[in-house]
N, C-alpha and C positions, 0 to 999 in steps of 0.2 A: 147119605141121608135119604129118607123115603117120604113119599106123600102119605098123608093120613086121611082116613075116611072122614066124612062129615061127622059121623057119630063120635069117633074118637077125638077129633079136635074140639067138639062141643063138650064132651066129657072132661077133657083136660083144660077146658076154658082157654083155648088158644086159637089164634087166627088159623083158618084152614089152609092158608098159603104156607104156613110154617112147616118145615121139613125136620123130622127127627130120625135118629137112628133107632133101631129096635131096642138097643140097650137103654137109650134115653126114655123111650116109651115105657119099658119095663120098670125103670126107676120111678117114673112119675106115677104109674099105677101102684107100685109098692108103697110109695109115700102116701098116696091117697088111702090105701088100706090101713096104714099105721095111724094117720091123722084122724081117720073116721072111726078108729078103734074097732076094726073088724077082725083083728087077730083073735085066735082061740087062746083064752087065758092059760090053759094047761100046756099048750104047745104053740109057741109063738111062730113056728115055721108054717103054721096053717092058718087059714082065715075062712070066714063065711061071707060070701058076697052079699052086699045089700041090693036093694031094688035097682039102683042106677048101674051098679057093676054087673049084675045079672043081665040087665037089658043090653049092655055093651057086649058082654060075652055071648049073648044069645042063649042063655040057659033059662029053662022054664022053672026048674026046681033047684034052688041053690043047695050046694053041699060043701062040706069042709074040703078045701083044696089047698095045695101047696103053692108057694110062690113060683116054683118052677113051671107049674101049669099055666101061669099067666101067658107065657110065650105062645102056647097053642091057640089061645083065645084072641090075642092081639094081632097075630099074623095076618088074618083075613082083612084087617083094617089098614094094612100097610101095602103100598105099591110103589114101583119105581117111576 
């Protein structure tokens, strides 16, 4: 399990003492995308980040991304 950045723990609404594996973080972010209806209707494997997610990912201009890309953006928020 890894330490989460303050931004990530705030985003996931969990205590920043909580440790999660990368897989757990990916799952939480994926669930967020699904529950906030960010998936592209024509292609459910893609989504368009909202303001909160773009801020977490550090993206200025949101674009249609795949769930696989989440990995790249959450990695900087995890540490041992």
